[in-house]
VOVEXRO-948086 format. One record per residue: residue in three letters; x negated, y negated, z of N, C-alpha, C in turn. Coordinates in steps of 0.02 Angstrom, whole numbers. Layout:
<recs>
<"ALA", <X, Y, Z>, <X, Y, Z>, <X, Y, Z>>,
...
</recs>
This chain:
<recs>
<"UNK", <-7436, -4015, 2140>, <-7418, -4019, 2075>, <-7347, -3989, 2064>>,
<"UNK", <-7301, -4023, 2016>, <-7225, -4005, 1994>, <-7238, -3922, 1958>>,
<"UNK", <-7197, -3900, 1971>, <-7173, -3831, 1945>, <-7163, -3843, 1874>>,
<"UNK", <-7183, -3801, 1815>, <-7169, -3809, 1761>, <-7093, -3743, 1768>>,
<"UNK", <-7045, -3779, 1756>, <-6982, -3725, 1748>, <-6961, -3698, 1700>>,
<"UNK", <-6970, -3638, 1685>, <-6952, -3603, 1618>, <-6868, -3595, 1640>>,
<"UNK", <-6845, -3583, 1569>, <-6764, -3588, 1562>, <-6737, -3522, 1610>>,
<"UNK", <-6780, -3478, 1632>, <-6757, -3421, 1675>, <-6751, -3423, 1744>>,
<"UNK", <-6773, -3500, 1777>, <-6770, -3511, 1825>, <-6714, -3568, 1833>>,
<"UNK", <-6670, -3547, 1880>, <-6614, -3596, 1899>, <-6606, -3626, 1963>>,
<"UNK", <-6610, -3684, 1967>, <-6614, -3705, 2060>, <-6534, -3721, 2072>>,
<"UNK", <-6512, -3691, 2124>, <-6446, -3688, 2131>, <-6423, -3738, 2181>>,
<"UNK", <-6472, -3738, 2247>, <-6492, -3794, 2302>, <-6571, -3783, 2303>>,
<"UNK", <-6579, -3831, 2341>, <-6672, -3843, 2368>, <-6697, -3783, 2395>>,
<"UNK", <-6652, -3749, 2428>, <-6670, -3670, 2443>, <-6642, -3605, 2424>>,
<"UNK", <-6617, -3616, 2357>, <-6568, -3575, 2329>, <-6586, -3565, 2257>>,
<"UNK", <-6629, -3508, 2230>, <-6657, -3514, 2149>, <-6643, -3455, 2129>>,
<"UNK", <-6601, -3462, 2069>, <-6602, -3394, 2014>, <-6648, -3387, 1978>>,
<"UNK", <-6656, -3327, 1957>, <-6709, -3311, 1916>, <-6687, -3263, 1852>>,
<"UNK", <-6671, -3257, 1797>, <-6644, -3222, 1742>, <-6689, -3175, 1724>>,
<"UNK", <-6666, -3098, 1732>, <-6711, -3057, 1701>, <-6677, -3006, 1653>>,
<"UNK", <-6657, -3061, 1589>, <-6639, -3019, 1535>, <-6574, -3016, 1550>>,
<"UNK", <-6538, -2953, 1579>, <-6479, -2947, 1580>, <-6431, -2974, 1660>>,
<"UNK", <-6484, -2977, 1704>, <-6461, -3007, 1780>, <-6499, -3050, 1817>>,
<"UNK", <-6471, -3079, 1869>, <-6509, -3121, 1900>, <-6536, -3080, 1967>>,
<"UNK", <-6595, -3109, 1980>, <-6629, -3121, 2058>, <-6620, -3174, 2085>>,
<"UNK", <-6610, -3170, 2156>, <-6595, -3247, 2184>, <-6656, -3260, 2228>>,
<"UNK", <-6684, -3308, 2241>, <-6725, -3327, 2306>, <-6719, -3370, 2349>>,
<"UNK", <-6718, -3330, 2404>, <-6688, -3398, 2469>, <-6739, -3404, 2528>>,
<"UNK", <-6757, -3483, 2519>, <-6784, -3502, 2569>, <-6816, -3571, 2560>>,
<"UNK", <-6838, -3609, 2613>, <-6876, -3684, 2596>, <-6936, -3655, 2573>>,
<"UNK", <-6917, -3697, 2501>, <-7002, -3717, 2467>, <-7068, -3724, 2494>>,
<"UNK", <-7116, -3706, 2477>, <-7182, -3726, 2507>, <-7196, -3673, 2560>>,
<"UNK", <-7136, -3628, 2595>, <-7163, -3596, 2647>, <-7172, -3535, 2646>>,
<"UNK", <-7186, -3482, 2677>, <-7180, -3421, 2675>, <-7131, -3384, 2707>>,
<"UNK", <-7079, -3423, 2729>, <-7015, -3383, 2756>, <-6949, -3403, 2714>>,
<"UNK", <-6949, -3338, 2670>, <-6921, -3325, 2614>, <-6886, -3262, 2611>>,
<"UNK", <-6827, -3243, 2578>, <-6815, -3184, 2569>, <-6802, -3168, 2471>>,
<"UNK", <-6794, -3106, 2439>, <-6771, -3110, 2375>, <-6715, -3076, 2390>>,
<"UNK", <-6659, -3087, 2332>, <-6599, -3059, 2339>, <-6586, -3000, 2274>>,
<"UNK", <-6594, -2953, 2258>, <-6578, -2901, 2209>, <-6653, -2916, 2165>>,
<"UNK", <-6670, -2875, 2119>, <-6734, -2866, 2085>, <-6723, -2863, 2014>>,
<"UNK", <-6675, -2866, 1980>, <-6674, -2883, 1922>, <-6685, -2811, 1886>>,
<"UNK", <-6679, -2823, 1821>, <-6718, -2762, 1775>, <-6773, -2737, 1771>>,
<"UNK", <-6776, -2678, 1733>, <-6850, -2645, 1740>, <-6902, -2679, 1690>>,
<"UNK", <-6962, -2699, 1718>, <-7020, -2734, 1689>, <-7001, -2813, 1687>>,
<"UNK", <-6973, -2814, 1708>, <-6969, -2897, 1731>, <-6990, -2921, 1796>>,
<"UNK", <-7015, -2884, 1825>, <-7036, -2883, 1904>, <-7089, -2965, 1902>>,
<"UNK", <-7140, -2973, 1846>, <-7180, -3013, 1852>, <-7153, -3077, 1834>>,
<"UNK", <-7089, -3073, 1809>, <-7051, -3141, 1803>, <-7037, -3178, 1879>>,
<"UNK", <-7004, -3138, 1919>, <-6997, -3140, 1993>, <-7041, -3147, 2014>>,
<"UNK", <-7102, -3134, 2027>, <-7171, -3133, 2055>, <-7200, -3203, 2040>>,
<"UNK", <-7181, -3237, 1973>, <-7219, -3287, 1957>, <-7156, -3345, 1998>>,
<"UNK", <-7108, -3331, 1978>, <-7063, -3390, 2016>, <-7081, -3402, 2098>>,
<"UNK", <-7084, -3336, 2131>, <-7102, -3349, 2178>, <-7172, -3379, 2215>>,
<"UNK", <-7219, -3366, 2179>, <-7289, -3377, 2156>, <-7285, -3469, 2167>>,
<"UNK", <-7240, -3502, 2130>, <-7239, -3567, 2110>, <-7199, -3601, 2175>>,
<"UNK", <-7165, -3560, 2207>, <-7114, -3596, 2270>, <-7135, -3576, 2325>>,
<"UNK", <-7163, -3515, 2337>, <-7178, -3509, 2411>, <-7254, -3483, 2437>>,
<"UNK", <-7254, -3480, 2487>, <-7337, -3447, 2504>, <-7322, -3378, 2529>>,
<"UNK", <-7351, -3338, 2487>, <-7351, -3266, 2522>, <-7293, -3230, 2503>>,
<"UNK", <-7280, -3162, 2507>, <-7218, -3122, 2501>, <-7164, -3133, 2539>>,
<"UNK", <-7103, -3095, 2511>, <-7037, -3111, 2548>, <-7048, -3097, 2619>>,
<"UNK", <-7006, -3107, 2670>, <-7000, -3081, 2731>, <-6965, -3013, 2715>>,
<"UNK", <-6923, -3005, 2672>, <-6884, -2934, 2654>, <-6855, -2948, 2582>>,
<"UNK", <-6818, -2892, 2554>, <-6775, -2879, 2500>, <-6703, -2874, 2511>>,
<"UNK", <-6655, -2906, 2509>, <-6583, -2899, 2523>, <-6561, -2870, 2460>>,
<"UNK", <-6513, -2831, 2461>, <-6467, -2815, 2399>, <-6400, -2816, 2399>>,
<"UNK", <-6367, -2841, 2339>, <-6294, -2829, 2321>, <-6264, -2762, 2325>>,
<"UNK", <-6309, -2729, 2266>, <-6282, -2656, 2276>, <-6354, -2656, 2213>>,
<"UNK", <-6330, -2567, 2213>, <-6401, -2533, 2166>, <-6389, -2521, 2106>>,
<"UNK", <-6361, -2560, 2059>, <-6355, -2544, 1995>, <-6411, -2537, 1960>>,
<"UNK", <-6437, -2521, 1910>, <-6491, -2500, 1877>, <-6523, -2587, 1848>>,
<"UNK", <-6483, -2633, 1843>, <-6486, -2699, 1817>, <-6517, -2750, 1889>>,
<"UNK", <-6501, -2737, 1951>, <-6519, -2770, 2013>, <-6571, -2731, 2050>>,
<"UNK", <-6585, -2661, 2028>, <-6661, -2631, 2067>, <-6704, -2623, 2018>>,
<"UNK", <-6690, -2639, 1955>, <-6746, -2613, 1902>, <-6837, -2620, 1929>>,
<"UNK", <-6847, -2669, 1961>, <-6915, -2698, 1972>, <-6916, -2671, 2048>>,
<"UNK", <-6866, -2655, 2092>, <-6865, -2656, 2154>, <-6951, -2636, 2180>>,
<"UNK", <-6930, -2556, 2165>, <-6977, -2511, 2183>, <-7057, -2554, 2180>>,
<"UNK", <-7075, -2583, 2131>, <-7136, -2599, 2121>, <-7155, -2671, 2165>>,
<"UNK", <-7098, -2703, 2169>, <-7104, -2753, 2204>, <-7106, -2762, 2283>>,
<"UNK", <-7058, -2710, 2305>, <-7047, -2687, 2375>, <-7115, -2655, 2407>>,
<"UNK", <-7145, -2621, 2361>, <-7206, -2587, 2370>, <-7265, -2629, 2372>>,
<"UNK", <-7263, -2664, 2308>, <-7321, -2719, 2306>, <-7321, -2770, 2369>>,
<"UNK", <-7261, -2782, 2398>, <-7273, -2850, 2445>, <-7268, -2816, 2518>>,
<"UNK", <-7257, -2747, 2509>, <-7249, -2705, 2574>, <-7186, -2726, 2623>>,
<"UNK", <-7130, -2739, 2593>, <-7079, -2766, 2638>, <-7019, -2723, 2642>>,
<"UNK", <-6978, -2728, 2690>, <-6915, -2691, 2700>, <-6860, -2702, 2644>>,
<"UNK", <-6809, -2658, 2623>, <-6756, -2682, 2591>, <-6703, -2663, 2615>>,
<"UNK", <-6642, -2703, 2619>, <-6576, -2709, 2655>, <-6519, -2689, 2621>>,
<"UNK", <-6475, -2638, 2624>, <-6426, -2653, 2584>, <-6369, -2620, 2631>>,
<"UNK", <-6299, -2624, 2600>, <-6257, -2591, 2632>, <-6248, -2511, 2657>>,
<"UNK", <-6207, -2506, 2707>, <-6233, -2432, 2721>, <-6224, -2380, 2670>>,
<"UNK", <-6150, -2395, 2644>, <-6136, -2356, 2582>, <-6175, -2370, 2512>>,
<"UNK", <-6224, -2398, 2518>, <-6266, -2399, 2453>, <-6328, -2350, 2459>>,
<"UNK", <-6331, -2343, 2540>, <-6405, -2299, 2549>, <-6404, -2239, 2514>>,
<"UNK", <-6333, -2182, 2504>, <-6365, -2135, 2459>, <-6386, -2135, 2379>>,
<"UNK", <-6373, -2199, 2357>, <-6397, -2211, 2301>, <-6461, -2243, 2297>>,
<"UNK", <-6486, -2269, 2344>, <-6559, -2295, 2372>, <-6618, -2240, 2393>>,
<"UNK", <-6594, -2200, 2408>, <-6631, -2134, 2438>, <-6622, -2073, 2404>>,
<"UNK", <-6596, -2065, 2337>, <-6605, -2020, 2280>, <-6570, -1966, 2306>>,
<"UNK", <-6512, -1986, 2346>, <-6465, -1937, 2358>, <-6405, -1921, 2310>>,
<"UNK", <-6392, -1980, 2275>, <-6319, -1975, 2241>, <-6326, -2005, 2177>>,
<"UNK", <-6307, -2008, 2107>, <-6304, -2047, 2071>, <-6242, -2095, 2064>>,
<"UNK", <-6221, -2155, 2039>, <-6178, -2201, 2026>, <-6132, -2156, 1955>>,
<"UNK", <-6061, -2167, 1951>, <-6005, -2149, 1940>, <-6047, -2179, 1873>>,
<"UNK", <-6037, -2132, 1798>, <-6059, -2169, 1751>, <-6027, -2244, 1713>>,
<"UNK", <-6050, -2268, 1681>, <-6031, -2323, 1647>, <-5975, -2304, 1605>>,
<"UNK", <-5914, -2356, 1585>, <-5861, -2330, 1535>, <-5873, -2376, 1484>>,
<"UNK", <-5877, -2349, 1417>, <-5877, -2385, 1356>, <-5825, -2401, 1337>>,
<"UNK", <-5762, -2368, 1357>, <-5718, -2375, 1315>, <-5669, -2442, 1338>>,
<"UNK", <-5688, -2471, 1393>, <-5668, -2527, 1410>, <-5644, -2582, 1363>>,
<"UNK", <-5700, -2594, 1325>, <-5699, -2641, 1271>, <-5714, -2723, 1285>>,
<"UNK", <-5723, -2750, 1244>, <-5724, -2841, 1269>, <-5798, -2849, 1227>>,
<"UNK", <-5830, -2802, 1202>, <-5886, -2827, 1166>, <-5949, -2785, 1183>>,
<"UNK", <-5998, -2808, 1135>, <-6053, -2773, 1119>, <-6065, -2720, 1199>>,
<"UNK", <-6095, -2777, 1236>, <-6115, -2749, 1302>, <-6066, -2703, 1336>>,
<"UNK", <-6027, -2697, 1312>, <-5986, -2660, 1350>, <-5992, -2576, 1306>>,
<"UNK", <-5985, -2591, 1238>, <-5996, -2526, 1201>, <-6053, -2489, 1204>>,
<"UNK", <-6115, -2525, 1219>, <-6168, -2502, 1207>, <-6194, -2483, 1305>>,
<"UNK", <-6136, -2476, 1345>, <-6145, -2467, 1412>, <-6163, -2388, 1425>>,
<"UNK", <-6139, -2350, 1386>, <-6169, -2266, 1397>, <-6215, -2277, 1389>>,
<"UNK", <-6267, -2319, 1377>, <-6339, -2311, 1383>, <-6388, -2315, 1446>>,
<"UNK", <-6333, -2372, 1471>, <-6354, -2395, 1543>, <-6372, -2349, 1590>>,
<"UNK", <-6425, -2335, 1632>, <-6425, -2292, 1666>, <-6395, -2283, 1737>>,
<"UNK", <-6376, -2238, 1762>, <-6322, -2229, 1829>, <-6366, -2194, 1885>>,
<"UNK", <-6426, -2160, 1876>, <-6450, -2134, 1915>, <-6486, -2191, 1975>>,
<"UNK", <-6478, -2130, 2032>, <-6488, -2166, 2108>, <-6575, -2190, 2100>>,
<"UNK", <-6592, -2221, 2152>, <-6683, -2225, 2149>, <-6690, -2190, 2213>>,
<"UNK", <-6751, -2192, 2231>, <-6783, -2145, 2298>, <-6813, -2221, 2353>>,
<"UNK", <-6815, -2245, 2389>, <-6833, -2293, 2424>, <-6871, -2254, 2481>>,
<"UNK", <-6849, -2196, 2504>, <-6873, -2172, 2561>, <-6859, -2197, 2630>>,
<"UNK", <-6890, -2208, 2672>, <-6885, -2259, 2735>, <-6889, -2325, 2725>>,
<"UNK", <-6897, -2352, 2660>, <-6915, -2421, 2665>, <-6851, -2458, 2664>>,
<"UNK", <-6797, -2424, 2639>, <-6726, -2453, 2637>, <-6686, -2445, 2708>>,
<"UNK", <-6660, -2513, 2740>, <-6625, -2495, 2789>, <-6543, -2517, 2769>>,
<"UNK", <-6504, -2493, 2823>, <-6428, -2511, 2828>, <-6432, -2592, 2839>>,
<"UNK", <-6376, -2640, 2814>, <-6372, -2694, 2841>, <-6339, -2701, 2913>>,
<"UNK", <-6360, -2745, 2957>, <-6322, -2750, 3023>, <-6247, -2758, 3021>>,
<"UNK", <-6217, -2714, 3061>, <-6138, -2684, 3048>, <-6109, -2751, 3049>>,
<"UNK", <-6127, -2806, 3114>, <-6091, -2861, 3136>, <-6103, -2919, 3090>>,
<"UNK", <-6141, -2899, 3020>, <-6128, -2956, 2968>, <-6189, -3006, 2969>>,
<"UNK", <-6233, -3002, 3026>, <-6299, -3039, 3028>, <-6346, -3017, 2956>>,
<"UNK", <-6380, -3062, 2923>, <-6435, -3061, 2869>, <-6502, -3043, 2890>>,
<"UNK", <-6535, -2988, 2895>, <-6599, -3023, 2905>, <-6649, -3054, 2888>>,
<"UNK", <-6684, -3103, 2932>, <-6721, -3134, 2894>, <-6698, -3222, 2872>>,
<"UNK", <-6625, -3210, 2884>, <-6586, -3268, 2857>, <-6541, -3291, 2922>>,
<"UNK", <-6556, -3306, 2970>, <-6500, -3325, 3020>, <-6428, -3374, 3005>>,
<"UNK", <-6455, -3404, 2957>, <-6376, -3450, 2958>, <-6337, -3421, 2891>>,
<"UNK", <-6357, -3359, 2873>, <-6324, -3318, 2822>, <-6293, -3262, 2854>>,
<"UNK", <-6220, -3241, 2824>, <-6182, -3178, 2837>, <-6173, -3123, 2777>>,
<"UNK", <-6177, -3086, 2780>, <-6153, -3035, 2723>, <-6078, -3008, 2735>>,
<"UNK", <-6050, -3012, 2658>, <-5995, -2995, 2668>, <-5967, -2935, 2624>>,
<"UNK", <-5930, -2890, 2634>, <-5925, -2824, 2604>, <-5891, -2851, 2544>>,
<"UNK", <-5898, -2828, 2487>, <-5851, -2865, 2441>, <-5857, -2778, 2380>>,
<"UNK", <-5829, -2731, 2404>, <-5811, -2669, 2371>, <-5781, -2694, 2314>>,
<"UNK", <-5788, -2628, 2266>, <-5740, -2636, 2203>, <-5789, -2611, 2140>>,
<"UNK", <-5839, -2643, 2127>, <-5884, -2643, 2085>, <-5940, -2596, 2089>>,
<"UNK", <-5954, -2576, 2174>, <-5979, -2530, 2189>, <-5942, -2522, 2260>>,
<"UNK", <-5936, -2451, 2311>, <-5913, -2465, 2367>, <-5944, -2503, 2414>>,
<"UNK", <-6018, -2491, 2419>, <-6053, -2532, 2460>, <-6097, -2598, 2443>>,
<"UNK", <-6047, -2651, 2379>, <-6072, -2706, 2372>, <-6052, -2751, 2416>>,
<"UNK", <-6100, -2798, 2433>, <-6094, -2851, 2482>, <-6105, -2929, 2447>>,
<"UNK", <-6085, -2995, 2461>, <-6099, -3064, 2437>, <-6145, -3078, 2520>>,
<"UNK", <-6180, -3132, 2491>, <-6195, -3166, 2544>, <-6172, -3251, 2563>>,
<"UNK", <-6152, -3258, 2627>, <-6136, -3319, 2625>, <-6153, -3372, 2691>>,
<"UNK", <-6187, -3434, 2665>, <-6190, -3495, 2734>, <-6134, -3526, 2741>>,
<"UNK", <-6098, -3522, 2788>, <-6063, -3558, 2802>, <-6074, -3623, 2805>>,
<"UNK", <-6115, -3647, 2829>, <-6152, -3725, 2837>, <-6137, -3767, 2772>>,
<"UNK", <-6161, -3742, 2717>, <-6155, -3775, 2659>, <-6108, -3746, 2574>>,
<"UNK", <-6075, -3685, 2624>, <-6035, -3648, 2576>, <-6061, -3620, 2527>>,
<"UNK", <-6117, -3607, 2541>, <-6172, -3567, 2483>, <-6160, -3500, 2474>>,
<"UNK", <-6151, -3467, 2420>, <-6131, -3409, 2402>, <-6168, -3379, 2349>>,
<"UNK", <-6194, -3317, 2375>, <-6242, -3277, 2314>, <-6185, -3203, 2309>>,
<"UNK", <-6169, -3204, 2271>, <-6107, -3158, 2243>, <-6097, -3102, 2222>>,
<"UNK", <-6184, -3071, 2185>, <-6187, -3014, 2163>, <-6145, -3011, 2091>>,
<"UNK", <-6110, -2950, 2087>, <-6067, -2930, 2034>, <-5994, -2930, 2064>>,
<"UNK", <-5970, -2968, 2102>, <-5897, -2966, 2151>, <-5855, -3005, 2093>>,
<"UNK", <-5899, -3049, 2063>, <-5861, -3100, 1986>, <-5923, -3131, 1980>>,
<"UNK", <-5906, -3148, 1917>, <-5967, -3166, 1878>, <-5970, -3238, 1831>>,
<"UNK", <-5993, -3282, 1828>, <-5994, -3362, 1779>, <-6004, -3328, 1707>>,
<"UNK", <-5992, -3277, 1680>, <-6026, -3261, 1610>, <-5966, -3202, 1583>>,
<"UNK", <-5965, -3182, 1528>, <-5915, -3133, 1516>, <-5967, -3088, 1496>>,
<"UNK", <-5990, -3047, 1534>, <-6033, -2996, 1524>, <-6029, -2936, 1463>>,
<"UNK", <-5958, -2928, 1459>, <-5952, -2884, 1410>, <-5973, -2895, 1340>>,
<"UNK", <-5989, -2963, 1321>, <-6006, -2982, 1264>, <-6075, -2998, 1256>>,
<"UNK", <-6080, -2975, 1208>, <-6171, -2996, 1197>, <-6191, -3062, 1168>>,
<"UNK", <-6117, -3100, 1134>, <-6145, -3157, 1117>, <-6131, -3225, 1182>>,
<"UNK", <-6107, -3187, 1224>, <-6086, -3239, 1295>, <-6145, -3229, 1326>>,
<"UNK", <-6175, -3174, 1327>, <-6253, -3166, 1375>, <-6302, -3202, 1339>>,
<"UNK", <-6300, -3201, 1275>, <-6343, -3236, 1242>, <-6347, -3307, 1230>>,
<"UNK", <-6281, -3347, 1254>, <-6276, -3414, 1266>, <-6276, -3433, 1344>>,
<"UNK", <-6259, -3390, 1351>, <-6230, -3394, 1453>, <-6186, -3443, 1438>>,
<"UNK", <-6129, -3434, 1398>, <-6059, -3477, 1406>, <-6041, -3472, 1463>>,
<"UNK", <-6017, -3529, 1500>, <-6009, -3530, 1573>, <-5921, -3510, 1596>>,
<"UNK", <-5906, -3472, 1618>, <-5824, -3456, 1639>, <-5839, -3406, 1701>>,
<"UNK", <-5772, -3434, 1742>, <-5767, -3377, 1787>, <-5726, -3318, 1766>>,
<"UNK", <-5762, -3248, 1787>, <-5744, -3186, 1762>, <-5753, -3134, 1809>>,
<"UNK", <-5720, -3088, 1799>, <-5717, -3035, 1839>, <-5789, -2987, 1849>>,
<"UNK", <-5800, -2936, 1871>, <-5857, -2897, 1881>, <-5853, -2869, 1820>>,
<"UNK", <-5919, -2842, 1803>, <-5945, -2805, 1750>, <-5888, -2746, 1732>>,
<"UNK", <-5827, -2764, 1682>, <-5790, -2701, 1675>, <-5821, -2624, 1657>>,
<"UNK", <-5872, -2626, 1631>, <-5892, -2547, 1601>, <-5929, -2524, 1675>>,
<"UNK", <-5926, -2549, 1726>, <-5963, -2533, 1786>, <-5932, -2525, 1853>>,
<"UNK", <-5859, -2562, 1840>, <-5817, -2564, 1911>, <-5782, -2499, 1901>>,
<"UNK", <-5775, -2466, 1980>, <-5742, -2404, 1971>, <-5684, -2415, 2016>>,
<"UNK", <-5676, -2467, 2063>, <-5618, -2464, 2094>, <-5592, -2549, 2068>>,
<"UNK", <-5534, -2532, 2048>, <-5520, -2615, 2032>, <-5468, -2661, 2076>>,
<"UNK", <-5422, -2621, 2131>, <-5378, -2631, 2159>, <-5443, -2662, 2233>>,
<"UNK", <-5489, -2629, 2245>, <-5533, -2659, 2294>, <-5560, -2722, 2260>>,
<"UNK", <-5589, -2722, 2195>, <-5610, -2777, 2156>, <-5593, -2837, 2171>>,
<"UNK", <-5505, -2839, 2152>, <-5453, -2891, 2172>, <-5458, -2906, 2240>>,
<"UNK", <-5474, -2866, 2302>, <-5484, -2892, 2357>, <-5533, -2949, 2375>>,
<"UNK", <-5583, -2914, 2349>, <-5651, -2930, 2347>, <-5651, -3017, 2329>>,
<"UNK", <-5631, -3008, 2272>, <-5621, -3091, 2231>, <-5589, -3135, 2294>>,
<"UNK", <-5516, -3104, 2303>, <-5492, -3149, 2347>, <-5520, -3165, 2418>>,
<"UNK", <-5555, -3110, 2437>, <-5595, -3124, 2506>, <-5644, -3183, 2503>>,
<"UNK", <-5685, -3186, 2432>, <-5728, -3232, 2407>, <-5694, -3320, 2401>>,
<"UNK", <-5623, -3306, 2360>, <-5600, -3362, 2351>, <-5583, -3402, 2406>>,
<"UNK", <-5569, -3368, 2469>, <-5552, -3394, 2509>, <-5601, -3425, 2569>>,
<"UNK", <-5648, -3419, 2555>, <-5716, -3437, 2572>, <-5747, -3520, 2548>>,
<"UNK", <-5693, -3544, 2500>, <-5703, -3590, 2464>, <-5783, -3616, 2448>>,
<"UNK", <-5817, -3556, 2396>, <-5883, -3576, 2399>, <-5888, -3652, 2377>>,
<"UNK", <-5937, -3690, 2389>, <-5951, -3754, 2347>, <-6020, -3750, 2311>>,
<"UNK", <-6057, -3679, 2312>, <-6115, -3670, 2281>, <-6117, -3597, 2256>>,
<"UNK", <-6117, -3567, 2197>, <-6120, -3494, 2196>, <-6182, -3459, 2145>>,
<"UNK", <-6208, -3399, 2160>, <-6256, -3391, 2110>, <-6233, -3312, 2083>>,
<"UNK", <-6222, -3288, 2050>, <-6195, -3232, 2024>, <-6254, -3191, 1987>>,
<"UNK", <-6224, -3116, 1986>, <-6282, -3074, 1951>, <-6279, -3077, 1900>>,
<"UNK", <-6256, -3117, 1864>, <-6243, -3145, 1782>, <-6217, -3204, 1784>>,
<"UNK", <-6238, -3219, 1745>, <-6225, -3302, 1728>, <-6267, -3363, 1763>>,
<"UNK", <-6235, -3431, 1752>, <-6275, -3476, 1780>, <-6240, -3503, 1851>>,
<"UNK", <-6264, -3531, 1891>, <-6244, -3563, 1964>, <-6194, -3605, 1933>>,
<"UNK", <-6130, -3604, 1983>, <-6084, -3651, 1962>, <-6062, -3694, 2031>>,
<"UNK", <-6033, -3737, 2028>, <-6035, -3777, 2081>, <-5962, -3816, 2097>>,
<"UNK", <-5944, -3839, 2151>, <-5878, -3866, 2180>, <-5829, -3846, 2137>>,
<"UNK", <-5780, -3916, 2115>, <-5709, -3907, 2085>, <-5708, -3847, 2034>>,
<"UNK", <-5761, -3836, 1980>, <-5770, -3799, 1939>, <-5764, -3732, 1974>>,
<"UNK", <-5806, -3712, 2008>, <-5813, -3647, 2040>, <-5739, -3634, 2075>>,
<"UNK", <-5700, -3668, 2106>, <-5662, -3677, 2155>, <-5594, -3652, 2107>>,
<"UNK", <-5591, -3704, 2061>, <-5533, -3694, 2016>, <-5524, -3629, 1988>>,
<"UNK", <-5601, -3608, 1964>, <-5593, -3550, 1926>, <-5598, -3478, 1957>>,
<"UNK", <-5623, -3492, 2036>, <-5609, -3443, 2061>, <-5524, -3434, 2083>>,
<"UNK", <-5506, -3498, 2104>, <-5417, -3474, 2110>, <-5382, -3453, 2050>>,
<"UNK", <-5407, -3472, 1991>, <-5369, -3447, 1926>, <-5377, -3370, 1909>>,
<"UNK", <-5439, -3335, 1937>, <-5446, -3288, 1931>, <-5433, -3235, 1981>>,
<"UNK", <-5420, -3276, 2054>, <-5390, -3233, 2097>, <-5307, -3216, 2081>>,
<"UNK", <-5274, -3268, 2046>, <-5218, -3275, 2035>, <-5182, -3227, 1965>>,
<"UNK", <-5233, -3224, 1927>, <-5225, -3188, 1862>, <-5272, -3119, 1857>>,
<"UNK", <-5278, -3097, 1929>, <-5341, -3045, 1908>, <-5334, -2985, 1842>>,
<"UNK", <-5287, -2954, 1840>, <-5270, -2911, 1811>, <-5258, -2929, 1748>>,
<"UNK", <-5241, -2997, 1715>, <-5249, -3009, 1647>, <-5318, -3037, 1627>>,
<"UNK", <-5329, -3070, 1677>, <-5422, -3087, 1668>, <-5483, -3045, 1677>>,
<"UNK", <-5479, -2991, 1736>, <-5522, -2946, 1748>, <-5523, -2882, 1730>>,
<"UNK", <-5456, -2861, 1739>, <-5444, -2775, 1729>, <-5437, -2759, 1647>>,
<"UNK", <-5470, -2705, 1633>, <-5465, -2685, 1561>, <-5407, -2653, 1532>>,
<"UNK", <-5378, -2669, 1472>, <-5313, -2628, 1468>, <-5326, -2549, 1470>>,
<"UNK", <-5385, -2520, 1451>, <-5399, -2467, 1465>, <-5458, -2436, 1486>>,
<"UNK", <-5469, -2374, 1520>, <-5529, -2356, 1552>, <-5521, -2295, 1590>>,
<"UNK", <-5566, -2263, 1592>, <-5577, -2199, 1642>, <-5553, -2224, 1716>>,
<"UNK", <-5581, -2273, 1740>, <-5563, -2307, 1810>, <-5522, -2361, 1823>>,
<"UNK", <-5483, -2369, 1759>, <-5427, -2411, 1751>, <-5351, -2375, 1776>>,
<"UNK", <-5328, -2404, 1864>, <-5261, -2357, 1861>, <-5212, -2388, 1812>>,
<"UNK", <-5156, -2333, 1788>, <-5082, -2337, 1764>, <-5053, -2403, 1770>>,
<"UNK", <-5031, -2431, 1733>, <-5001, -2494, 1733>, <-4935, -2479, 1707>>,
</recs>
């Protein structure tokens, strides 16, 4: 029986599927029809059921693990309920662990960066850490990805210190998190319409712009053929690569806001 595909489900590859949870995307990786799959990120709060329904259509049983690109509220909103309900481990970069074990909070968002309504309202976005206890573990330091032997994790700091992306060299598939986006996340209109464009990380929550630039260059150099990002729709091939080339060459003009508490003096 064929799956009825809601607009929130985005097929990037036969084994890579994005699920939109209002503000942010989760990603399901694994061969459809099997029990061998993982979830990357867990979207915003109250949207866990949407992820579960997509998983039940595509797979048999719970994931082997949940992987995180980072721990901002729109990527871990449904994490605790999913991890506890499925009884699975969670993996993140070691620098993210303080924010996932209740020891630290993220720096506050910066509504002064401008760019649209989503940025202006960012003072409302939570920056508190969550506490997963001993369920969360550090990703292996050698770049291996638990339960995904064909993938590697790539440290892409800037948006957060412990931000990572996930990359499969065989087909150059990339799950980029918020290292770069395929939508202008600061604009409510762009978010509603999902107008497709390669864009830098969310301005209002990025705290180190020099490292964010270096991360875009690192991902550009991978020459991805397909990318699922934390916000926006999947992008492919020449459109993706030329967009990353443009962003990398013009990062200050295209990505860095003109003002803001985390913006270096020009």
